[in-house]
C-alpha positions as CSV (number, residue, x, y, z in Angstrom):
1,X,0.0,0.0,0.2
2,X,2.8,2.5,0.9
3,X,4.7,1.7,-2.3
4,X,1.6,2.4,-4.1
5,X,0.9,5.7,-2.5
6,X,4.6,6.8,-3.4
7,X,4.4,5.6,-7.0
8,X,1.1,7.5,-7.3
9,X,2.3,10.6,-5.8
10,X,5.6,10.4,-8.0
11,X,3.3,9.9,-11.0
12,X,1.0,12.8,-10.1
13,X,4.5,15.0,-9.7
14,X,6.0,13.8,-13.2
15,X,2.7,14.2,-15.2
16,X,2.3,17.9,-13.8
17,X,5.8,18.7,-14.5
18,X,5.4,17.3,-18.1
19,X,2.3,19.3,-18.4
20,X,3.9,22.4,-17.1
21,X,7.0,22.1,-19.6
22,X,5.0,21.2,-22.5
23,X,2.6,24.5,-21.9
24,X,5.5,26.5,-21.8
25,X,7.6,25.2,-24.7
26,X,4.7,25.5,-27.1
27,X,4.0,28.8,-28.9
28,X,1.8,31.0,-26.7
29,X,-1.1,32.9,-28.4
30,X,-0.2,36.7,-28.5
31,X,-1.9,38.5,-25.7
32,X,-3.6,41.8,-25.4
33,X,-4.4,42.2,-29.0
34,X,-6.4,45.6,-29.3
35,X,-9.2,44.1,-31.5
36,X,-10.4,40.4,-31.9
37,X,-10.1,40.6,-35.7
38,X,-6.2,40.9,-35.9
39,X,-4.1,37.6,-36.4
40,X,-0.6,37.6,-35.8
41,X,1.5,35.0,-38.1
42,X,3.7,32.6,-35.9
43,X,6.5,33.0,-38.7
44,X,6.0,36.1,-40.8
45,X,5.6,36.1,-44.4
46,X,7.7,37.7,-47.1
47,X,5.8,40.3,-49.2
48,X,8.7,41.5,-51.6
49,X,8.3,41.4,-55.4
50,X,4.1,41.2,-55.1
51,X,2.7,43.2,-58.1
52,X,-0.1,46.2,-58.0
53,X,-0.8,48.9,-60.5
54,X,-1.0,52.6,-59.9
55,X,-3.8,55.0,-61.6
56,X,-2.2,55.0,-65.2
57,X,-2.0,51.1,-65.3
58,X,1.6,50.9,-64.7
59,X,2.9,47.8,-62.7
60,X,4.6,48.4,-59.5
61,X,6.3,45.7,-57.0
62,X,6.8,45.9,-53.4
63,X,10.8,46.1,-53.7
64,X,11.6,47.6,-50.0
65,X,9.9,48.8,-47.1
66,X,11.8,51.9,-45.7
67,X,9.3,52.5,-42.7
68,X,9.2,51.2,-39.6
69,X,5.3,49.9,-40.3
70,X,3.7,49.6,-43.6
71,X,-0.3,49.0,-44.2
72,X,-1.5,47.4,-47.1
73,X,-5.1,47.9,-47.0
74,X,-7.4,46.3,-49.4
75,X,-10.5,48.2,-50.0
76,X,-13.2,48.9,-53.0
77,X,-15.6,52.1,-53.0
78,X,-18.6,50.0,-52.6
79,X,-17.6,48.3,-49.3
80,X,-19.1,50.2,-46.0
81,X,-17.0,49.2,-43.5
82,X,-14.0,50.0,-45.7
83,X,-15.2,53.5,-46.2
84,X,-15.9,53.6,-42.2
85,X,-12.4,52.9,-41.4
86,X,-10.4,54.9,-44.1
87,X,-10.4,58.2,-41.9
88,X,-9.0,56.1,-39.1
89,X,-6.1,54.9,-41.2
90,X,-5.6,58.4,-42.3
91,X,-5.5,59.7,-38.9
92,X,-2.8,56.8,-37.6
93,X,-0.6,58.7,-40.4
94,X,-1.2,62.0,-38.3
95,X,-0.6,59.8,-35.1
96,X,2.8,58.2,-36.0
97,X,4.0,60.3,-38.5
98,X,4.7,59.9,-42.1
99,X,8.4,59.0,-41.3
100,X,7.2,56.0,-39.6
101,X,4.4,54.8,-41.4
102,X,3.6,54.0,-45.2
103,X,0.2,53.6,-46.3
104,X,-0.6,51.3,-49.6
105,X,-4.5,51.4,-50.3
106,X,-5.1,49.0,-52.7
107,X,-8.6,49.2,-54.4
108,X,-10.1,45.7,-55.9
109,X,-12.2,47.4,-58.4
110,X,-11.3,48.5,-62.2
111,X,-9.2,51.8,-62.5
112,X,-11.5,54.6,-62.0
113,X,-9.9,57.8,-61.2
114,X,-12.9,60.2,-61.1
115,X,-14.7,57.5,-58.5
116,X,-11.8,56.8,-56.5
117,X,-11.0,60.6,-56.2
118,X,-14.4,61.4,-55.2
119,X,-14.3,58.7,-52.3
120,X,-11.2,59.7,-51.2
121,X,-12.1,63.4,-51.4
122,X,-15.5,62.8,-49.3
123,X,-13.5,61.2,-46.7
124,X,-11.2,64.0,-46.4
125,X,-8.1,61.4,-47.1
126,X,-4.9,63.2,-47.3
127,X,-2.3,60.9,-46.0
128,X,-1.7,58.2,-48.7
129,X,-2.4,57.5,-52.4
130,X,-4.6,54.4,-53.8
131,X,-3.3,52.0,-56.1
132,X,-5.2,48.9,-57.8
133,X,-5.4,45.2,-58.2
134,X,-8.5,44.7,-60.4
135,X,-7.6,41.2,-61.3
136,X,-7.1,40.2,-57.8
137,X,-3.4,38.9,-58.4
138,X,-2.2,40.5,-55.7
139,X,-5.0,40.0,-53.3
140,X,-4.9,36.0,-54.2
141,X,-1.2,35.6,-53.6
142,X,-1.5,37.0,-50.0
143,X,-4.8,35.0,-49.5
144,X,-7.3,37.8,-49.2
145,X,-10.6,36.4,-47.8
146,X,-12.7,39.5,-47.6
147,X,-12.8,43.3,-47.4
148,X,-11.4,45.3,-45.7
149,X,-8.4,43.3,-45.1
150,X,-5.2,45.5,-43.9
151,X,-1.6,43.6,-43.8
152,X,0.8,44.9,-41.4
153,X,4.5,44.8,-42.8
154,X,7.7,45.5,-41.2
155,X,10.8,47.1,-42.6
156,X,12.3,43.8,-43.1
157,X,9.7,42.9,-45.8
158,X,7.7,40.6,-43.8
159,X,4.0,40.5,-43.0
160,X,3.6,40.2,-39.0
161,X,0.0,40.5,-39.0
162,X,-3.2,41.1,-40.6
163,X,-6.5,43.1,-39.8
164,X,-9.7,41.0,-41.1
165,X,-12.4,43.3,-41.3
166,X,-13.2,46.9,-40.1
167,X,-11.1,48.7,-37.2
168,X,-10.3,52.0,-35.4
169,X,-6.9,52.2,-36.6
170,X,-6.5,55.5,-34.8
171,X,-7.7,53.7,-31.3
172,X,-5.1,54.4,-28.6
173,X,-5.0,50.4,-27.9
174,X,-4.2,49.7,-31.5
175,X,-1.6,52.6,-31.9
176,X,0.3,51.2,-28.7
177,X,0.0,47.6,-29.7
178,X,1.5,48.4,-33.3
179,X,4.3,50.7,-32.0
180,X,5.3,47.7,-29.7
181,X,5.0,45.0,-32.6
182,X,8.1,43.4,-33.2
183,X,9.4,40.5,-35.6
């Protein structure tokens, strides 16, 4: 009886230790995300070389990310949540400064400068230009699932996280989290 009690005690200790070690050696979820619709990648994804186009139809590529943070925001003029979040993205540039953050607003519609300019003008967007991906080439390569979606890229050209859906980019909790986001 004494032997079984001692054996059981060691077995419980061993299992507890094993569970403790296993739990702490597994990747832990990122805590304190400012919004539930932010997905942080365990392994950041390379985004260099991906193509999009400007107003004239000229193909451009992501070659280098000079800013500490780059946001690649996928949107469309018909997308109501896109319209709701655009002013907060613009305000985020004011909060962080143009030298710290760069915005690539990628419209998934056919090129229509007049319609896009009116959309941005109505929202009083002043801190970024818009680009296009009407054939969804870039959207498909990055695994876009819906609009709006925003990729968060570091200066090493890695997608650290993405926002799926609309958020308030000027929210204090988000701004603080973004400033502390490290690869």
